[in-house]
N, C-alpha and C positions, 0 to 999 in steps of 0.2 A: 073593634078594631080595626082599623085605623093604625092599634100601637103592634098590631099582631105586621100589618104589614108590612109595614117599616123595617121592623127588626127581621124581617124573614128576606128584603132586599138586599143590609143593613150585610147582614149573617154573612147568604151571595157574596155580596164583594171580598169579604177577612175576609171568607173561604179561597177564592184568589186569591187573590194581591198572599196569600201565604201559602200558598200549594204552590204559584205558580211562581213569586220572587224570593221566599222567604222568610217575609218581615209587613210588615204593613200592617198587619191584625187589629192591632191593638189604637195606631193610629188613630183608625179608625173606627174599631169597637168604641170607642175610652168620649172620643168625642161626637158616637149618636147616640149615646148613652145619656151624656152631659145638657145637648144642645134637643133632640129631634125626639127622650123620651122619656124624657123628668127624671132621667136620676142623678141623683147630686155628686160630685168627682169624687168621694171616698167609695160614697156605690158603683159607681158605675169601671173603676180602677178599681175592685174586687173584683164587680161582675166576669166585669176584664180578659181576668190569667186562668177566669176558665175559660171563657171558650175560647179564645186562643191558647191556652196550651193542652185542650180536649179534641182545640183541632190540629193544632202542630201534628199527637202524636200519631192521629192519621194522616198523616201525611208524609210525617218521615218515613214511614212503611214503606208510603209510595213511594216513596222516591228515593228509599233503598230495592228496591227490584228495580227499578230504573235507572239501579245507578251511578243516582249523584251526589251518595254525599259518602265522604269521607269519615263513617264509624268511629274510629279513634278519635280522631282531631274532637269530633262535640262532643263526644265521652266528655273527652281531655276538660275543655271551653265551662262546656257546661259544666262540672263537679266544683274548679275553680271559682265560678263565679257564684254556686251559692249564698260563700262566706258576705260577699258583696251582697249580692239580692238583700237576706232576712238586715244585715243592717240597714242597708239604704228602704225596706219595709217595717222596722221602728223609728228610725230619722222622719222618714214621710206621718210620720198618726202625729209628731206636733209643728206641724207643715201646716198654714193655710188655706180651706181652697182654690180662694181666688192665687195665691202665692203657687200652689201645688199647678194651678191648669197656664200657669206663667211661665214656667222650668219643664215645664212642655212643648209650648208651645218652640218657645227659644231653641231646647235642647233638636227639637228639628228645626228652625232654619239654620241649624250649624250644621247639623249633614250633611240635608240638602245641600250646603257650599261647600263640602268638602266632593262632595261627592258631583258637581257641577263644573267642578275645582281638573277634576279628574279623568270628569270625559272629553272635555274641552281643548286636553289637553293631552289626548287619545290613545289613551296606556291602561281604557271602558276593550276594547274589544278585544275577537277573535283568535287572536292572530298567534297565538303567544299553542306552542302543539306539539310542549314538552307532556315524555305522557306522569299521569294523576297520579302520585303516589302516595300512600295512607302509609307514611311509617310514622315510630315512636317515637317522640321525642326526645324522654330516655328509657333507657332499658336495663338490668341487671344480670339480664339471665341469656347465653351465657359467662358475657364478660359487664359492666356492666360501664356502660353507654349512657353521658347529656349533652345533649349536644344545644345546649347553655343558652347562648344570643336568644332562639326561639323559646325554648323552657322557658325566657327572662320575658319575652316579648306575649304570648303566651298567659305569665302570672296577670302583668301589666294590665295588657288592656283584658282580662275574663273578670281580672277586679273593680274594676272602673263601671263593663259593662255590666256588670251584677248586683254594682251600686244604683245607679242610676235604674234599671231594673227594678230591684225594690218602692225605689225607695214611689219613681211614677206611674207600678200598679202596674207595666204593662210588659209585655214579655221579654222583648228587649228582641223583635226580628232585625227594625230599624240602626238597631243599633249593633248592631248578633255580622251582618250580613256586608259592614262596612266596617268593623273589624276583622275582617276570617280577610279580605279582602287586600286593605290599603297591610293594614298591619303585620297580613301572613301568609299575602302574594298566594291567595287559595284562589283559583279563578270564578267567576257571577254564577257561573250553573252548577260548582259545586259547591259558593260556597251560601245556595240561594238554599241546598241540600240540607246542606251541616248544616247553614243556621234553626232547621224547622228543633234537629235536637238536641238543641244547645234553650229553645227557651219553652219545650218541655220540661226541661231540667226546672231553668229559672223557674217562668211559672208557677212548675210548686210548688216549692224552694219557697215564694215570695206570699205565696198561697197558703199554707203552711202558720208561719208568722202573723201576717193579717186574721186573721180565725182565729185568733184574741182580742181583736183588735177590735170586738163586736159590728161589726157593721153587717151590718145586711141588705142582698142589692134585692133587684124581683127576678122572683125565681123566673116567675113565670115567662119573662120579657131574652133571661139569659140563658134561659132554656132554649126557647126556640130560632132566637142568636145560635144558638151553640146546634145544634141540627139540621140548620140554614149552613150555619160555613163549614163544618163537620161533609158533607155531603160536594160542596164546590176546588172543600181541596182538594177531590180529588184530577179531578177537570184538570185547577194550577198546574198541579206536582206534572199530571202528562204532561200539559201546554209546555215546561221549564227543563221538561226533561227535548225537546226538541225547538229549541227559542233559540237563535241566538246569546250570546251574554251580550252582545253590547245592546240591543234594544232590550234585554233585562236592567240591564242598568242606568238605561235613562225610563225608559217605564220605572224600574224601584224611586232612582231623582224627583220623579214628577209627577206621584204619585205624595213623595215626602214632601215636601214645594202646595202643592198646595193644600192638605189637611194641615198645613203648617203656619200658611196664610189665613185660613178661615181659621185655626183653632187662635192661633196669634188677634186673630179683629174683636173674639168677643171675649179673649181673658184681660189682657192689656190694659184694655179704660178699666174694668171693675181694681185694676193691683194702684195704678197712677187718679 
């Protein structure tokens, strides 16, 4: 009963994070499954893909109705990231579990540091009032057009995000949101919604690859997490549509840093 209660509470937090921030679900799901619900890192990273993938799918639909999703950008980014996610998932099978968790913590610290720098420099505000366009980067009809610098950014950032997503067994929202904001200059409100599309795609790709590894999480715990997360994600997506972009950036950054510190405290001593 205690495990079920923990799973329901954690699932609600995961859903709120994904719905409101477009990420953060896996950085909550993996530590919760490992340190509170007694799953191995391999089980946790597989189970989190199910929770986060299904939650992101519903939250993405809700965010799209709220008008905070750049669907073409999200689909493009997600499809490009599939190859990297598959390679990363295959590579993770050859890495010791303590090293996997330590890499997870270090990556969170790096991402959090980048986002803090951005906030301090004042680029996280909502002062940019230019219209948000979801124009295609490459078109072939009626004439061929390529925004090649933008296409290169998408290729590089999506591939790197996919590799790390597959390797760490996470949906990758905490990577996708900064990539969309910092590399592709997408406003935070739209980056959060668009990230949900990418997370759904990369989670599915990584899960398919991991399915052949024979790792089975506790499906009862995963089901409880998923149900609570899905219900909370609807609330989170509605919050995101009305929130200030600066506040969303600050909340996302704080979440990443807190979980990074906790995970590092648990994982790094096992490596050193």
